[in-house]
PyMOL Python script that loads the backbone (N, CA, C, O; Angstrom):
from pymol import cmd

cmd.read_pdbstr("""\
ATOM      1  N   MET A   1      44.360-214.467  35.276  1.00  0.00           N
ATOM      2  CA  MET A   1      44.817-215.345  36.020  1.00  0.00           C
ATOM      3  C   MET A   1      43.836-216.702  35.946  1.00  0.00           C
ATOM      4  O   MET A   1      42.719-216.773  36.459  1.00  0.00           O
ATOM      5  N   LEU A   2      44.570-217.862  35.118  1.00  0.00           N
ATOM      6  CA  LEU A   2      43.530-219.224  35.024  1.00  0.00           C
ATOM      7  C   LEU A   2      43.383-219.550  36.142  1.00  0.00           C
ATOM      8  O   LEU A   2      44.384-219.147  36.734  1.00  0.00           O
ATOM      9  N   ARG A   3      42.504-220.221  37.061  1.00  0.00           N
ATOM     10  CA  ARG A   3      42.850-221.265  38.210  1.00  0.00           C
ATOM     11  C   ARG A   3      41.661-222.377  37.565  1.00  0.00           C
ATOM     12  O   ARG A   3      40.681-222.329  36.821  1.00  0.00           O
ATOM     13  N   SER A   4      42.344-223.281  38.274  1.00  0.00           N
ATOM     14  CA  SER A   4      41.572-225.013  38.144  1.00  0.00           C
ATOM     15  C   SER A   4      40.611-225.076  39.070  1.00  0.00           C
ATOM     16  O   SER A   4      40.930-224.780  40.222  1.00  0.00           O
ATOM     17  N   ARG A   5      39.549-225.382  38.850  1.00  0.00           N
ATOM     18  CA  ARG A   5      38.052-225.582  39.829  1.00  0.00           C
ATOM     19  C   ARG A   5      38.681-226.817  40.725  1.00  0.00           C
ATOM     20  O   ARG A   5      37.981-227.241  41.645  1.00  0.00           O
ATOM     21  N   SER A   6      39.683-227.278  40.545  1.00  0.00           N
ATOM     22  CA  SER A   6      39.582-228.885  41.362  1.00  0.00           C
ATOM     23  C   SER A   6      40.695-228.167  42.983  1.00  0.00           C
ATOM     24  O   SER A   6      41.641-227.408  42.776  1.00  0.00           O
ATOM     25  N   TRP A   7      40.350-228.556  44.241  1.00  0.00           N
ATOM     26  CA  TRP A   7      40.856-227.838  44.985  1.00  0.00           C
ATOM     27  C   TRP A   7      42.589-228.831  45.275  1.00  0.00           C
ATOM     28  O   TRP A   7      43.350-228.610  46.217  1.00  0.00           O
ATOM     29  N   PHE A   8      42.837-229.993  44.050  1.00  0.00           N
ATOM     30  CA  PHE A   8      43.889-230.073  43.755  1.00  0.00           C
ATOM     31  C   PHE A   8      45.187-229.712  43.267  1.00  0.00           C
ATOM     32  O   PHE A   8      46.317-230.156  43.473  1.00  0.00           O
ATOM     33  N   GLY A   9      44.598-228.543  42.382  1.00  0.00           N
ATOM     34  CA  GLY A   9      45.457-228.084  40.956  1.00  0.00           C
ATOM     35  C   GLY A   9      45.001-228.861  40.126  1.00  0.00           C
ATOM     36  O   GLY A   9      44.054-229.647  40.149  1.00  0.00           O
ATOM     37  N   GLY A  10      46.034-228.483  39.087  1.00  0.00           N
ATOM     38  CA  GLY A  10      45.571-229.004  37.684  1.00  0.00           C
ATOM     39  C   GLY A  10      45.459-230.496  37.511  1.00  0.00           C
ATOM     40  O   GLY A  10      44.843-231.107  36.638  1.00  0.00           O
ATOM     41  N   GLY A  11      46.073-230.897  38.372  1.00  0.00           N
ATOM     42  CA  GLY A  11      45.695-232.300  38.065  1.00  0.00           C
ATOM     43  C   GLY A  11      47.292-233.398  38.015  1.00  0.00           C
ATOM     44  O   GLY A  11      47.264-234.611  38.224  1.00  0.00           O
ATOM     45  N   TRP A  12      48.345-232.739  37.749  1.00  0.00           N
ATOM     46  CA  TRP A  12      49.621-233.411  37.430  1.00  0.00           C
ATOM     47  C   TRP A  12      50.093-233.617  38.448  1.00  0.00           C
ATOM     48  O   TRP A  12      50.288-232.790  39.339  1.00  0.00           O
ATOM     49  N   GLY A  13      50.495-235.443  38.462  1.00  0.00           N
ATOM     50  CA  GLY A  13      51.332-236.344  39.400  1.00  0.00           C
ATOM     51  C   GLY A  13      50.021-236.705  40.326  1.00  0.00           C
ATOM     52  O   GLY A  13      50.132-237.247  41.425  1.00  0.00           O
ATOM     53  N   ARG A  14      48.577-236.276  39.649  1.00  0.00           N
ATOM     54  CA  ARG A  14      47.526-236.672  40.822  1.00  0.00           C
ATOM     55  C   ARG A  14      46.950-238.252  40.011  1.00  0.00           C
ATOM     56  O   ARG A  14      47.005-238.039  38.800  1.00  0.00           O
ATOM     57  N   PRO A  15      46.626-239.169  40.180  1.00  0.00           N
ATOM     58  CA  PRO A  15      46.053-240.371  40.079  1.00  0.00           C
ATOM     59  C   PRO A  15      44.876-239.944  39.303  1.00  0.00           C
ATOM     60  O   PRO A  15      44.148-239.139  39.883  1.00  0.00           O
ATOM     61  N   LYS A  16      44.557-240.283  38.205  1.00  0.00           N
ATOM     62  CA  LYS A  16      42.969-240.537  37.658  1.00  0.00           C
ATOM     63  C   LYS A  16      42.004-241.438  38.484  1.00  0.00           C
ATOM     64  O   LYS A  16      40.918-240.962  38.815  1.00  0.00           O
ATOM     65  N   ASN A  17      42.368-242.839  38.872  1.00  0.00           N
ATOM     66  CA  ASN A  17      41.281-243.295  39.820  1.00  0.00           C
ATOM     67  C   ASN A  17      41.274-243.033  40.898  1.00  0.00           C
ATOM     68  O   ASN A  17      42.190-243.069  41.719  1.00  0.00           O
ATOM     69  N   LEU A  18      40.078-242.701  41.015  1.00  0.00           N
ATOM     70  CA  LEU A  18      40.103-241.114  42.639  1.00  0.00           C
ATOM     71  C   LEU A  18      39.833-242.707  43.675  1.00  0.00           C
ATOM     72  O   LEU A  18      40.470-242.738  44.728  1.00  0.00           O
ATOM     73  N   HIS A  19      39.121-243.672  43.421  1.00  0.00           N
ATOM     74  CA  HIS A  19      39.119-245.014  44.166  1.00  0.00           C
ATOM     75  C   HIS A  19      40.328-245.876  44.323  1.00  0.00           C
ATOM     76  O   HIS A  19      40.293-247.098  44.469  1.00  0.00           O
ATOM     77  N   SER A  20      41.292-245.211  44.285  1.00  0.00           N
ATOM     78  CA  SER A  20      42.691-246.446  44.502  1.00  0.00           C
ATOM     79  C   SER A  20      43.894-245.969  45.211  1.00  0.00           C
ATOM     80  O   SER A  20      44.436-244.882  45.007  1.00  0.00           O
ATOM     81  N   LEU A  21      44.295-246.922  46.116  1.00  0.00           N
ATOM     82  CA  LEU A  21      46.042-247.066  46.351  1.00  0.00           C
ATOM     83  C   LEU A  21      46.730-245.826  46.377  1.00  0.00           C
ATOM     84  O   LEU A  21      47.020-245.054  47.291  1.00  0.00           O
ATOM     85  N   GLU A  22      46.885-245.823  45.382  1.00  0.00           N
ATOM     86  CA  GLU A  22      47.282-244.128  44.299  1.00  0.00           C
ATOM     87  C   GLU A  22      47.144-243.173  45.189  1.00  0.00           C
ATOM     88  O   GLU A  22      48.039-242.729  45.908  1.00  0.00           O
ATOM     89  N   HIS A  23      45.945-242.818  45.157  1.00  0.00           N
ATOM     90  CA  HIS A  23      45.271-241.606  45.379  1.00  0.00           C
ATOM     91  C   HIS A  23      45.514-241.427  46.521  1.00  0.00           C
ATOM     92  O   HIS A  23      46.140-240.429  46.879  1.00  0.00           O
ATOM     93  N   LEU A  24      45.025-242.461  47.476  1.00  0.00           N
ATOM     94  CA  LEU A  24      45.009-242.253  48.773  1.00  0.00           C
ATOM     95  C   LEU A  24      46.714-241.906  49.040  1.00  0.00           C
ATOM     96  O   LEU A  24      46.945-241.021  49.864  1.00  0.00           O
ATOM     97  N   LYS A  25      47.665-242.448  48.497  1.00  0.00           N
ATOM     98  CA  LYS A  25      48.522-241.819  48.722  1.00  0.00           C
ATOM     99  C   LYS A  25      49.328-240.719  48.498  1.00  0.00           C
ATOM    100  O   LYS A  25      50.355-240.392  49.093  1.00  0.00           O
ATOM    101  N   TYR A  26      48.717-240.141  47.510  1.00  0.00           N
ATOM    102  CA  TYR A  26      48.679-238.860  47.191  1.00  0.00           C
ATOM    103  C   TYR A  26      48.038-237.679  47.895  1.00  0.00           C
ATOM    104  O   TYR A  26      48.520-236.573  48.139  1.00  0.00           O
ATOM    105  N   LEU A  27      47.087-238.069  48.108  1.00  0.00           N
ATOM    106  CA  LEU A  27      45.870-237.424  49.562  1.00  0.00           C
ATOM    107  C   LEU A  27      46.949-237.535  51.036  1.00  0.00           C
ATOM    108  O   LEU A  27      46.768-236.728  51.947  1.00  0.00           O
ATOM    109  N   TYR A  28      47.851-238.408  51.123  1.00  0.00           N
ATOM    110  CA  TYR A  28      48.383-238.352  52.126  1.00  0.00           C
ATOM    111  C   TYR A  28      50.128-237.695  51.928  1.00  0.00           C
ATOM    112  O   TYR A  28      50.848-237.697  52.926  1.00  0.00           O
ATOM    113  N   ASN A  29      50.423-237.409  51.206  1.00  0.00           N
ATOM    114  CA  ASN A  29      51.571-236.443  50.543  1.00  0.00           C
ATOM    115  C   ASN A  29      50.737-235.074  50.822  1.00  0.00           C
ATOM    116  O   ASN A  29      51.156-234.424  51.780  1.00  0.00           O
ATOM    117  N   VAL A  30      49.739-234.598  50.201  1.00  0.00           N
ATOM    118  CA  VAL A  30      49.166-233.120  50.255  1.00  0.00           C
ATOM    119  C   VAL A  30      48.809-233.338  51.699  1.00  0.00           C
ATOM    120  O   VAL A  30      48.415-232.185  51.869  1.00  0.00           O
ATOM    121  N   LEU A  31      48.643-233.866  52.807  1.00  0.00           N
ATOM    122  CA  LEU A  31      48.240-233.845  54.205  1.00  0.00           C
ATOM    123  C   LEU A  31      49.808-233.732  54.525  1.00  0.00           C
ATOM    124  O   LEU A  31      50.048-232.795  55.286  1.00  0.00           O
ATOM    125  N   SER A  32      50.948-234.480  54.114  1.00  0.00           N
ATOM    126  CA  SER A  32      51.740-234.287  54.612  1.00  0.00           C
ATOM    127  C   SER A  32      52.784-232.893  54.539  1.00  0.00           C
ATOM    128  O   SER A  32      53.585-232.624  55.434  1.00  0.00           O
ATOM    129  N   ARG A  33      52.591-232.043  53.233  1.00  0.00           N
ATOM    130  CA  ARG A  33      53.183-230.958  52.763  1.00  0.00           C
ATOM    131  C   ARG A  33      52.071-229.539  53.701  1.00  0.00           C
ATOM    132  O   ARG A  33      52.484-228.383  53.790  1.00  0.00           O
ATOM    133  N   ASN A  34      51.226-229.818  54.060  1.00  0.00           N
ATOM    134  CA  ASN A  34      50.458-229.183  54.547  1.00  0.00           C
ATOM    135  C   ASN A  34      50.424-228.897  55.991  1.00  0.00           C
ATOM    136  O   ASN A  34      49.437-228.238  56.319  1.00  0.00           O
ATOM    137  N   GLN A  35      51.408-229.281  57.155  1.00  0.00           N
ATOM    138  CA  GLN A  35      51.248-229.570  58.759  1.00  0.00           C
ATOM    139  C   GLN A  35      50.327-228.401  59.430  1.00  0.00           C
ATOM    140  O   GLN A  35      49.469-228.658  60.274  1.00  0.00           O
ATOM    141  N   THR A  36      50.600-227.122  58.967  1.00  0.00           N
ATOM    142  CA  THR A  36      49.915-226.202  59.595  1.00  0.00           C
ATOM    143  C   THR A  36      48.675-225.727  58.798  1.00  0.00           C
ATOM    144  O   THR A  36      48.713-225.481  57.592  1.00  0.00           O
ATOM    145  N   VAL A  37      47.437-225.605  59.673  1.00  0.00           N
ATOM    146  CA  VAL A  37      46.444-225.134  59.096  1.00  0.00           C
ATOM    147  C   VAL A  37      46.544-223.495  58.930  1.00  0.00           C
ATOM    148  O   VAL A  37      47.006-222.757  59.800  1.00  0.00           O
ATOM    149  N   SER A  38      46.004-223.040  57.598  1.00  0.00           N
ATOM    150  CA  SER A  38      46.388-221.572  57.358  1.00  0.00           C
ATOM    151  C   SER A  38      44.920-221.224  56.968  1.00  0.00           C
ATOM    152  O   SER A  38      44.238-222.235  56.798  1.00  0.00           O
ATOM    153  N   GLU A  39      44.212-219.948  56.769  1.00  0.00           N
ATOM    154  CA  GLU A  39      43.486-219.374  55.650  1.00  0.00           C
ATOM    155  C   GLU A  39      43.250-219.953  54.093  1.00  0.00           C
ATOM    156  O   GLU A  39      42.250-220.206  53.420  1.00  0.00           O
ATOM    157  N   HIS A  40      44.697-220.030  53.879  1.00  0.00           N
ATOM    158  CA  HIS A  40      45.193-220.646  52.417  1.00  0.00           C
ATOM    159  C   HIS A  40      44.679-221.874  52.099  1.00  0.00           C
ATOM    160  O   HIS A  40      43.906-222.233  51.211  1.00  0.00           O
ATOM    161  N   ASN A  41      45.374-222.588  53.180  1.00  0.00           N
ATOM    162  CA  ASN A  41      44.994-224.301  52.555  1.00  0.00           C
ATOM    163  C   ASN A  41      44.056-224.628  53.574  1.00  0.00           C
ATOM    164  O   ASN A  41      44.183-225.827  53.824  1.00  0.00           O
ATOM    165  N   ARG A  42      43.187-224.113  54.264  1.00  0.00           N
ATOM    166  CA  ARG A  42      42.234-224.988  55.015  1.00  0.00           C
ATOM    167  C   ARG A  42      41.076-225.801  53.583  1.00  0.00           C
ATOM    168  O   ARG A  42      40.812-227.003  53.612  1.00  0.00           O
ATOM    169  N   GLY A  43      40.706-225.141  52.802  1.00  0.00           N
ATOM    170  CA  GLY A  43      39.841-225.684  52.255  1.00  0.00           C
ATOM    171  C   GLY A  43      40.126-226.603  51.530  1.00  0.00           C
ATOM    172  O   GLY A  43      39.215-227.325  51.125  1.00  0.00           O
ATOM    173  N   LEU A  44      41.785-226.910  51.062  1.00  0.00           N
ATOM    174  CA  LEU A  44      42.690-228.422  50.448  1.00  0.00           C
ATOM    175  C   LEU A  44      42.413-229.517  51.346  1.00  0.00           C
ATOM    176  O   LEU A  44      41.976-230.627  51.042  1.00  0.00           O
ATOM    177  N   LEU A  45      42.908-228.795  53.208  1.00  0.00           N
ATOM    178  CA  LEU A  45      42.914-229.494  53.753  1.00  0.00           C
ATOM    179  C   LEU A  45      41.961-230.411  54.206  1.00  0.00           C
ATOM    180  O   LEU A  45      42.294-231.522  54.619  1.00  0.00           O
ATOM    181  N   VAL A  46      40.293-229.865  54.142  1.00  0.00           N
ATOM    182  CA  VAL A  46      39.319-229.900  54.523  1.00  0.00           C
ATOM    183  C   VAL A  46      38.829-231.103  53.492  1.00  0.00           C
ATOM    184  O   VAL A  46      38.248-232.039  54.041  1.00  0.00           O
ATOM    185  N   GLU A  47      39.028-231.188  51.844  1.00  0.00           N
ATOM    186  CA  GLU A  47      38.753-231.861  50.641  1.00  0.00           C
ATOM    187  C   GLU A  47      39.853-232.986  50.796  1.00  0.00           C
ATOM    188  O   GLU A  47      39.582-234.133  50.442  1.00  0.00           O
ATOM    189  N   SER A  48      41.014-232.690  51.290  1.00  0.00           N
ATOM    190  CA  SER A  48      41.626-233.929  51.096  1.00  0.00           C
ATOM    191  C   SER A  48      41.246-234.854  52.251  1.00  0.00           C
ATOM    192  O   SER A  48      41.289-236.027  51.879  1.00  0.00           O
ATOM    193  N   LEU A  49      40.859-234.703  53.633  1.00  0.00           N
ATOM    194  CA  LEU A  49      40.560-235.575  54.609  1.00  0.00           C
ATOM    195  C   LEU A  49      39.136-236.275  54.300  1.00  0.00           C
ATOM    196  O   LEU A  49      38.755-237.387  54.667  1.00  0.00           O
ATOM    197  N   ARG A  50      38.442-235.289  53.505  1.00  0.00           N
ATOM    198  CA  ARG A  50      36.605-235.631  52.887  1.00  0.00           C
ATOM    199  C   ARG A  50      37.070-236.971  51.637  1.00  0.00           C
ATOM    200  O   ARG A  50      36.421-238.015  51.568  1.00  0.00           O
ATOM    201  N   SER A  51      38.457-236.638  50.603  1.00  0.00           N
ATOM    202  CA  SER A  51      38.416-237.797  49.985  1.00  0.00           C
ATOM    203  C   SER A  51      38.936-238.995  50.698  1.00  0.00           C
ATOM    204  O   SER A  51      38.412-240.096  50.529  1.00  0.00           O
ATOM    205  N   ILE A  52      39.798-238.840  51.370  1.00  0.00           N
ATOM    206  CA  ILE A  52      40.912-239.972  51.889  1.00  0.00           C
ATOM    207  C   ILE A  52      39.492-240.439  52.807  1.00  0.00           C
ATOM    208  O   ILE A  52      39.320-241.617  52.492  1.00  0.00           O
ATOM    209  N   ALA A  53      38.622-240.118  53.599  1.00  0.00           N
ATOM    210  CA  ALA A  53      37.321-240.874  53.986  1.00  0.00           C
ATOM    211  C   ALA A  53      36.333-241.661  53.099  1.00  0.00           C
ATOM    212  O   ALA A  53      35.768-242.747  53.228  1.00  0.00           O
ATOM    213  N   GLU A  54      36.336-240.844  52.290  1.00  0.00           N
ATOM    214  CA  GLU A  54      35.805-241.477  50.742  1.00  0.00           C
ATOM    215  C   GLU A  54      36.157-242.603  50.375  1.00  0.00           C
ATOM    216  O   GLU A  54      35.345-243.528  50.345  1.00  0.00           O
ATOM    217  N   ILE A  55      37.861-242.807  49.907  1.00  0.00           N
ATOM    218  CA  ILE A  55      38.328-243.505  49.493  1.00  0.00           C
ATOM    219  C   ILE A  55      38.146-244.937  50.520  1.00  0.00           C
ATOM    220  O   ILE A  55      37.674-246.011  50.147  1.00  0.00           O
ATOM    221  N   LEU A  56      38.563-244.672  51.631  1.00  0.00           N
ATOM    222  CA  LEU A  56      38.048-245.715  52.977  1.00  0.00           C
ATOM    223  C   LEU A  56      37.138-246.467  52.814  1.00  0.00           C
ATOM    224  O   LEU A  56      37.308-247.668  52.605  1.00  0.00           O
ATOM    225  N   ILE A  57      35.985-245.896  52.879  1.00  0.00           N
ATOM    226  CA  ILE A  57      34.679-246.144  53.025  1.00  0.00           C
ATOM    227  C   ILE A  57      34.569-247.059  51.707  1.00  0.00           C
ATOM    228  O   ILE A  57      34.331-248.266  51.742  1.00  0.00           O
ATOM    229  N   TRP A  58      34.774-246.318  50.559  1.00  0.00           N
ATOM    230  CA  TRP A  58      34.040-247.050  49.022  1.00  0.00           C
ATOM    231  C   TRP A  58      35.426-248.625  49.248  1.00  0.00           C
ATOM    232  O   TRP A  58      35.517-249.367  48.270  1.00  0.00           O
ATOM    233  N   GLY A  59      36.187-248.898  50.294  1.00  0.00           N
ATOM    234  CA  GLY A  59      37.449-249.366  49.621  1.00  0.00           C
ATOM    235  C   GLY A  59      36.853-250.882  50.509  1.00  0.00           C
ATOM    236  O   GLY A  59      37.126-252.038  50.185  1.00  0.00           O
ATOM    237  N   ASP A  60      35.800-250.348  51.936  1.00  0.00           N
ATOM    238  CA  ASP A  60      35.609-251.291  52.888  1.00  0.00           C
ATOM    239  C   ASP A  60      34.251-252.275  51.974  1.00  0.00           C
ATOM    240  O   ASP A  60      33.866-253.440  52.068  1.00  0.00           O
ATOM    241  N   GLN A  61      33.891-251.244  51.216  1.00  0.00           N
ATOM    242  CA  GLN A  61      32.489-251.860  50.522  1.00  0.00           C
ATOM    243  C   GLN A  61      32.764-252.098  49.227  1.00  0.00           C
ATOM    244  O   GLN A  61      31.737-252.187  48.554  1.00  0.00           O
ATOM    245  N   ASN A  62      33.944-252.258  48.517  1.00  0.00           N
ATOM    246  CA  ASN A  62      34.058-252.312  47.138  1.00  0.00           C
ATOM    247  C   ASN A  62      35.423-253.211  47.050  1.00  0.00           C
ATOM    248  O   ASN A  62      35.322-254.302  46.489  1.00  0.00           O
ATOM    249  N   ASP A  63      36.667-252.823  47.560  1.00  0.00           N
ATOM    250  CA  ASP A  63      37.606-253.186  47.263  1.00  0.00           C
ATOM    251  C   ASP A  63      38.675-253.229  48.152  1.00  0.00           C
ATOM    252  O   ASP A  63      39.551-252.369  48.253  1.00  0.00           O
ATOM    253  N   SER A  64      38.550-254.508  48.952  1.00  0.00           N
ATOM    254  CA  SER A  64      39.879-254.761  50.105  1.00  0.00           C
ATOM    255  C   SER A  64      41.011-254.330  49.704  1.00  0.00           C
ATOM    256  O   SER A  64      41.814-253.866  50.513  1.00  0.00           O
ATOM    257  N   SER A  65      41.237-254.394  48.585  1.00  0.00           N
ATOM    258  CA  SER A  65      42.909-254.269  48.150  1.00  0.00           C
ATOM    259  C   SER A  65      43.322-252.549  49.028  1.00  0.00           C
ATOM    260  O   SER A  65      44.453-252.545  49.514  1.00  0.00           O
ATOM    261  N   VAL A  66      42.645-251.442  49.191  1.00  0.00           N
ATOM    262  CA  VAL A  66      42.964-250.169  49.860  1.00  0.00           C
ATOM    263  C   VAL A  66      43.757-250.739  50.764  1.00  0.00           C
ATOM    264  O   VAL A  66      44.952-250.475  50.900  1.00  0.00           O
ATOM    265  N   PHE A  67      43.158-251.498  51.379  1.00  0.00           N
ATOM    266  CA  PHE A  67      44.051-251.707  53.006  1.00  0.00           C
ATOM    267  C   PHE A  67      44.892-252.347  53.374  1.00  0.00           C
ATOM    268  O   PHE A  67      45.294-252.409  54.536  1.00  0.00           O
ATOM    269  N   GLU A  68      45.533-253.268  51.898  1.00  0.00           N
ATOM    270  CA  GLU A  68      46.234-253.687  52.406  1.00  0.00           C
ATOM    271  C   GLU A  68      47.889-253.247  51.486  1.00  0.00           C
ATOM    272  O   GLU A  68      48.965-253.657  51.921  1.00  0.00           O
TER     273      GLU A  68
END
""", "prot")
cmd.dss("prot")
cmd.show_as("cartoon", "prot")
cmd.util.cbc("prot")
cmd.orient("prot")
């Protein structure tokens, strides 16, 4: 069975620009769909939160449109 190396799956529906408002919205949807933490989704949720923090820090330093 082939598995993607990305925590977020094969990338379908995911924005290509990792530092964008669209990607932040995508990560919010990932968190919304996984409201209960389990052994199966723990890595996905941790990586989603890490990516959200990265986008917010990058936006603060480089592009304030992330906060608008």
